[in-house]
C-alpha positions in Angstrom: 5.7 10.3 -7.1 4.7 7.1 -8.6 4.1 3.7 -7.1 5.4 0.6 -8.7 3.4 -2.0 -10.6 4.0 -4.3 -7.7 1.9 -2.2 -5.5 -0.9 -2.2 -8.1 -0.7 -6.0 -8.4 -0.6 -6.4 -4.6 -3.8 -4.3 -4.1 -5.6 -6.1 -6.9 -4.6 -9.5 -5.6 -5.9 -8.7 -2.2 -9.2 -7.6 -3.7 -9.4 -10.8 -5.7 -8.8 -12.8 -2.5 -11.7 -11.1 -0.9 -14.0 -11.8 -3.8 -13.0 -15.4 -4.2 -15.7 -18.1 -4.0 -13.0 -20.7 -3.0 -13.2 -19.7 0.6 -10.7 -16.9 0.1 -8.0 -19.4 -0.8 -6.6 -18.9 -4.3 -3.7 -20.5 -6.0 -0.9 -18.5 -7.6 -1.9 -19.8 -11.0 -5.4 -18.4 -10.8 -4.2 -15.1 -9.3 -1.6 -14.6 -11.9 -4.0 -15.4 -14.7 -6.6 -13.0 -13.3 -4.1 -10.2 -12.9 -2.3 -10.9 -16.2 1.1 -11.2 -14.5 3.7 -13.9 -14.4 3.5 -16.5 -11.6 7.1 -15.8 -10.5 6.6 -12.0 -10.3 3.4 -12.4 -8.4 4.9 -15.0 -6.1 7.5 -12.4 -5.0 4.8 -9.9 -4.3 2.7 -12.4 -2.3 5.8 -13.5 -0.4 6.3 -9.9 0.8 2.7 -9.7 1.8 3.0 -13.0 3.6 6.1 -12.0 5.5 4.4 -8.9 6.7 1.3 -10.8 7.9 -1.2 -9.5 5.3 -1.7 -12.9 3.6 -0.9 -16.4 4.6 0.1 -19.3 2.4 -2.2 -22.4 2.6 -0.2 -25.5 1.9 -1.4 -28.6 0.1 -2.9 -29.7 -3.2 -5.7 -27.0 -3.1 -3.4 -24.5 -1.4 -2.8 -20.9 -2.3 -3.1 -17.6 -0.5 -5.8 -16.2 1.8 -6.0 -13.0 3.8 -4.3 -13.3 7.2 -6.4 -10.6 8.7 -9.8 -9.1 7.8 -10.1 -6.7 4.9 -11.1 -4.0 7.3 -7.7 -4.2 9.0 -5.6 -4.0 5.8 -5.0 -0.4 4.8 -3.6 0.9 1.6 -0.7 2.3 3.6 0.1 -1.2 5.0 0.3 -2.6 1.5 2.3 0.3 0.0 4.8 0.2 2.8 5.3 -3.6 2.4 5.9 -3.3 -1.3 7.6 0.1 -1.7 9.4 0.2 1.7 9.0 2.5 4.7 11.4 5.3 3.7 10.6 9.0 3.6 9.4 10.3 0.3 11.6 13.4 0.5 15.1 13.9 1.9 16.8 17.3 1.9 20.1 17.0 0.0 21.1 20.6 0.7 21.4 20.6 4.5 24.9 22.0 4.6 24.3 25.0 2.2 23.9 28.6 3.1 20.4 28.6 1.6 19.4 25.7 3.9 20.5 27.7 6.9 18.4 30.6 5.8 15.3 28.4 5.5 15.8 26.7 8.9 12.9 27.4 11.2 14.2 29.5 14.2 12.6 27.3 16.9 14.3 24.2 15.5 17.7 25.9 15.1 19.0 24.5 18.4 18.3 20.9 17.3 21.2 18.9 16.1 19.6 18.4 12.7 17.3 21.5 12.1 14.5 21.2 9.6 14.2 23.8 6.8 10.9 25.1 5.6 11.1 23.0 2.4 11.4 19.8 4.5 8.6 20.9 6.7 6.3 21.3 3.7 7.3 18.0 2.2 7.0 16.2 5.6 3.5 17.7 6.0 2.5 16.4 2.5 3.8 13.0 3.3 1.8 12.9 6.6 -1.4 13.9 4.8 -0.7 11.2 2.2 -0.1 8.6 4.9 -3.3 9.6 6.8 -5.4 9.3 3.6 -3.9 5.9 2.7 -4.4 4.8 6.3 -8.1 5.7 6.1 -8.7 3.5 3.0 -8.8 -0.2 3.5 -9.3 -3.2 1.2 -12.9 -3.4 2.7 -13.6 0.2 2.0 -12.7 -0.2 -1.6 -14.9 -3.3 -1.9 -17.8 -1.5 -0.2 -17.5 1.4 -2.7 -17.4 -1.0 -5.6 -20.5 -2.8 -4.4 -22.3 0.5 -3.9 -21.4 1.5 -7.5 -22.7 -1.9 -8.8 -25.9 -1.5 -6.9 -26.3 2.1 -8.1 -25.8 1.0 -11.7 -28.2 -1.9 -11.3 -30.9 0.4 -10.0 -30.5 2.7 -13.0 -31.6 0.0 -15.4 
């Protein structure tokens, strides 16, 4: 599994908004220069984040983007689902086969769409991934970065 570059840029853009000394309002030119990505590509990413309520556009001459909610309330899962979509990572393509019927868990056999053991494992992995990404926020990453900077400064 691999996330797109758009997810990478979205997460970095949000961190940059948090670190801004412009009152957390940064124009697309500055953001794109900082991230090394074209303005049009980044505008599409920021538009998705805006539509989902993660950032808001600030109009006007000194306008740009700012966080629409606190960094503690923006999880990695939120951002990934906005950029990558909210579909399942795994979908069994073999549900009509004899092998699938052998792998179906007996207690789910009465269901209209029984889940085989392979699906159960993959769904469990996805749930763990979602939980992990839900536990990490933009603020938690900033806190960790500041801790590392303090630790490095104390070493010198």
